[in-house]
ZABAMI-963888 format. One line per field, with one value per residue (C-alpha): x, y, z. Coordinates in steps of 0.5 Angstrom, whole numbers, always signed. Layout:
N
u: (X ...)
v: (Y ...)
w: (Z ...)
***
This chain:
436
u: (+80 +82 +88 +88 +91 +98 +96 +96 +101 +99 +101 +97 +92 +94 +102 +99 +95 +101 +105 +101 +100 +108 +110 +112 +119 +120 +117 +119 +120 +125 +131 +129 +135 +132 +134 +142 +140 +142 +147 +153 +150 +150 +143 +138 +135 +130 +133 +133 +126 +122 +115 +111 +106 +112 +114 +110 +116 +121 +124 +130 +137 +139 +132 +133 +133 +133 +129 +131 +134 +127 +125 +129 +123 +120 +127 +130 +123 +122 +130 +128 +122 +123 +127 +121 +115 +119 +120 +113 +115 +113 +107 +109 +115 +110 +106 +112 +114 +112 +107 +111 +110 +109 +110 +117 +118 +121 +119 +116 +122 +121 +114 +115 +120 +115 +110 +114 +116 +109 +106 +111 +110 +102 +103 +107 +104 +97 +99 +105 +101 +98 +91 +88 +92 +90 +88 +82 +86 +92 +95 +94 +101 +103 +94 +95 +102 +101 +95 +97 +102 +98 +94 +99 +101 +94 +95 +91 +94 +97 +102 +101 +105 +108 +111 +113 +117 +118 +120 +124 +130 +137 +143 +149 +155 +152 +156 +154 +149 +141 +142 +139 +146 +147 +140 +137 +131 +130 +125 +124 +119 +119 +121 +129 +133 +125 +122 +128 +127 +120 +122 +127 +125 +118 +122 +126 +120 +118 +125 +124 +116 +120 +121 +115 +112 +115 +113 +106 +107 +111 +104 +100 +104 +104 +97 +96 +100 +97 +104 +105 +112 +113 +107 +110 +116 +113 +109 +115 +118 +112 +112 +120 +119 +114 +117 +124 +118 +116 +124 +125 +118 +122 +127 +122 +123 +131 +130 +124 +122 +115 +113 +116 +112 +106 +106 +111 +110 +104 +100 +104 +102 +94 +90 +83 +78 +75 +79 +75 +80 +79 +71 +70 +76 +81 +80 +85 +86 +85 +83 +76 +70 +69 +74 +76 +77 +83 +86 +92 +98 +97 +101 +94 +96 +102 +100 +104 +99 +93 +97 +98 +92 +88 +93 +91 +84 +83 +76 +76 +70 +66 +68 +75 +74 +71 +77 +82 +79 +79 +86 +88 +86 +92 +97 +100 +95 +99 +100 +91 +92 +97 +92 +86 +90 +91 +84 +82 +87 +86 +84 +89 +85 +81 +86 +89 +83 +82 +89 +91 +98 +99 +105 +101 +96 +102 +105 +100 +98 +105 +104 +97 +101 +107 +102 +98 +105 +106 +100 +100 +107 +104 +98 +105 +108 +101 +100 +106 +107 +100 +96 +102 +105 +99 +98 +105 +104 +98 +101 +108 +102 +106 +112 +118 +116 +109 +101 +99 +93 +88 +84 +88 +87 +82 +83 +90 +93 +89 +82 +81 +79 +86 +86 +79 +82 +88 +85 +80 +85 +89 +83 +80 +87 +87 +81 +84 +88 +86 +84 +87)
v: (+57 +55 +56 +63 +61 +65 +70 +66 +67 +65 +70 +75 +73 +78 +75 +68 +70 +74 +67 +65 +72 +73 +77 +73 +71 +72 +66 +66 +59 +58 +53 +46 +48 +55 +59 +58 +56 +48 +44 +48 +55 +62 +65 +65 +71 +72 +72 +68 +68 +61 +62 +60 +56 +52 +49 +43 +41 +47 +46 +50 +48 +51 +49 +48 +42 +44 +49 +55 +51 +54 +48 +43 +39 +37 +37 +31 +27 +28 +25 +19 +17 +10 +7 +12 +7 +1 +1 +4 +10 +16 +17 +18 +22 +27 +27 +30 +36 +42 +46 +51 +58 +58 +65 +64 +61 +66 +65 +60 +55 +55 +54 +49 +45 +46 +42 +37 +36 +36 +32 +26 +26 +26 +20 +17 +19 +16 +9 +8 +2 -1 +1 -3 +1 +8 +14 +19 +25 +28 +32 +40 +40 +37 +39 +46 +48 +44 +48 +54 +53 +50 +55 +60 +55 +54 +46 +42 +39 +32 +29 +31 +30 +37 +35 +27 +29 +36 +39 +32 +32 +35 +33 +29 +33 +40 +42 +34 +33 +32 +25 +19 +17 +25 +25 +24 +25 +30 +26 +19 +14 +6 +3 +4 +4 +2 +8 +13 +10 +11 +19 +20 +16 +20 +26 +25 +25 +31 +34 +30 +34 +41 +41 +40 +44 +49 +47 +48 +55 +56 +52 +57 +63 +60 +59 +67 +69 +65 +62 +55 +54 +55 +50 +45 +46 +46 +40 +35 +38 +36 +30 +29 +30 +26 +20 +22 +22 +15 +13 +16 +12 +5 +6 +5 -3 -3 +2 -1 -7 -9 -13 -7 -2 -6 -8 -3 +4 +5 +6 +12 +15 +13 +18 +19 +20 +14 +10 +4 +4 +11 +12 +18 +22 +25 +30 +36 +38 +45 +47 +44 +41 +35 +31 +33 +28 +29 +24 +21 +22 +21 +22 +24 +31 +33 +38 +35 +31 +35 +41 +37 +34 +41 +43 +37 +37 +30 +29 +24 +21 +24 +20 +21 +28 +30 +25 +29 +36 +33 +32 +39 +42 +39 +42 +49 +54 +57 +49 +50 +57 +55 +49 +54 +58 +53 +51 +58 +59 +58 +51 +47 +42 +46 +50 +43 +41 +47 +47 +45 +43 +35 +37 +40 +34 +29 +32 +33 +26 +24 +28 +23 +17 +19 +20 +14 +10 +13 +12 +4 +3 +7 +1 -3 -2 +0 -8 -10 -6 -7 -14 -18 -15 -17 -24 -26 -23 -27 -33 -31 -29 -22 -26 -22 -15 -14 -14 -10 -5 -9 -1 -1 -7 -5 +3 +7 +12 +17 +14 +12 +5 +5 +0 +2 +10 +9 +5 +10 +16 +12 +10 +16 +20 +15 +18 +25 +23 +26 +22 +23)
w: (+206 +199 +194 +190 +183 +181 +175 +168 +164 +157 +151 +148 +143 +138 +138 +138 +131 +129 +128 +122 +120 +119 +112 +106 +106 +114 +118 +125 +127 +133 +131 +137 +141 +144 +138 +137 +130 +128 +133 +135 +130 +132 +133 +128 +125 +129 +136 +142 +144 +141 +138 +145 +141 +139 +146 +144 +140 +141 +149 +151 +151 +158 +162 +170 +172 +180 +183 +188 +195 +198 +194 +197 +201 +193 +189 +195 +195 +187 +186 +190 +188 +185 +192 +195 +192 +191 +200 +200 +204 +199 +202 +208 +206 +203 +209 +213 +208 +209 +205 +201 +198 +190 +189 +190 +183 +178 +171 +166 +167 +174 +174 +169 +173 +179 +175 +173 +180 +183 +178 +180 +186 +185 +181 +186 +193 +188 +185 +190 +193 +185 +183 +189 +194 +191 +195 +195 +198 +196 +202 +203 +203 +196 +192 +194 +191 +185 +184 +184 +179 +175 +174 +174 +167 +165 +166 +170 +177 +173 +170 +163 +156 +156 +164 +162 +156 +153 +160 +163 +160 +160 +157 +160 +156 +156 +150 +147 +142 +143 +142 +146 +149 +151 +154 +162 +165 +171 +174 +174 +177 +178 +171 +171 +164 +160 +163 +161 +154 +154 +155 +151 +144 +145 +146 +140 +136 +139 +137 +129 +128 +129 +122 +120 +125 +121 +114 +117 +118 +112 +108 +111 +109 +103 +102 +105 +99 +94 +92 +90 +89 +97 +99 +95 +98 +105 +104 +101 +108 +112 +109 +111 +118 +119 +116 +121 +127 +124 +125 +132 +134 +131 +138 +143 +141 +142 +149 +152 +155 +154 +160 +164 +161 +162 +168 +172 +168 +165 +172 +173 +167 +170 +171 +176 +170 +166 +170 +175 +180 +182 +179 +184 +182 +187 +192 +193 +200 +201 +193 +193 +197 +191 +188 +181 +175 +170 +165 +165 +161 +153 +146 +144 +148 +144 +139 +133 +130 +132 +129 +123 +122 +122 +117 +113 +114 +117 +119 +125 +128 +132 +138 +136 +136 +142 +145 +142 +144 +151 +150 +148 +155 +157 +152 +155 +153 +147 +144 +144 +141 +135 +134 +134 +129 +124 +124 +122 +117 +109 +108 +105 +102 +98 +96 +93 +90 +86 +83 +77 +79 +80 +84 +89 +90 +89 +96 +99 +99 +101 +107 +109 +106 +112 +117 +116 +116 +122 +126 +123 +126 +133 +133 +132 +138 +142 +140 +143 +148 +151 +148 +147 +154 +157 +154 +157 +164 +164 +162 +167 +173 +172 +175 +180 +176 +179 +178 +171 +172 +171 +170 +164 +160 +154 +156 +154 +160 +157 +158 +151 +148 +146 +140 +137 +138 +134 +129 +126 +127 +123 +118 +119 +116 +109 +107 +107 +101 +94 +88 +81)
***
């Protein structure tokens, strides 16, 4: 008897398509704080219901950080994860955990929090003893509810970017600003302050992208109505947003120790696809008779750059495109629908090429240049946090921090050959520039 899925809660497809066909002058794009307008402002004109497809960058201002009391067996373990992993007691605690009924979870917010909690428990259970002590079976009392919640959300049963970053934060002071000093993760893993910094800096990159998502919608509306003035403003807004994302990304240097990231944090983001430490995948007991393979958490699962690439008409290599499209399977369904609708909108690039307005070409190229710069700086950070940290770990024989995962030496946590992939994506972005 295998687990029966809950009913998926994806939005209707006609509603998804409607987000990109709003009448001119009435762009329905939410603010990042759940429809309240600017930080501390009044409700926006479109009301308090956000566009579901923007959940990758829009996050509710009052998302729950605790599940109902009946789910305390999950939450109690989740709040002790770093200590339980360090003391090698997590697997034993999970074996003692009752199998809970997921039917009592109410609404998408509780489902997302449950997915976050169960994904962290799963990553801790699999990797508690490092890559040499990984397991082949996820026990039924964890596997079945994780599968059911995943089916309800249209997400895979593994830690995703949507869990690790988008659903995993709260304000320390509920009335305080959305700044890193007033934010903390809901659930943690080994890595201490560096793990917290990694989650929160990445969150702030997503926050900085929100005006760019709004500009993307405005640009498509302008294309549909042949409004070049509005299109020019939208492209200026997109370039500015990508620049702000770049600035937010630079905070990684201030909050994350490369040695801790490389030797401690990365393994807990690793999946069981394209991973030599788990070549046969993971058997979800009570769900399937055969092991299943899923990629680990990756920035490539963020909907933001996928949306920008589609709008700007960036053509990546076949290998990179295949990987990026696979990563879309790890996004919430509304994200995938949103990106697909952008790809089916009128071609921005063709409009720019056929336009006699040099301002449009200049604004378009500014977007491309900003995106190239962002990706170049991302490569520099990955170099520091993987290549340089790897060399240092070898020199110190891992010191007292831990043994770095050998299976990740040449690959990212999502399974790509990380430097080849990142450089390819950056270079193909540069090729999107339109010459005068």
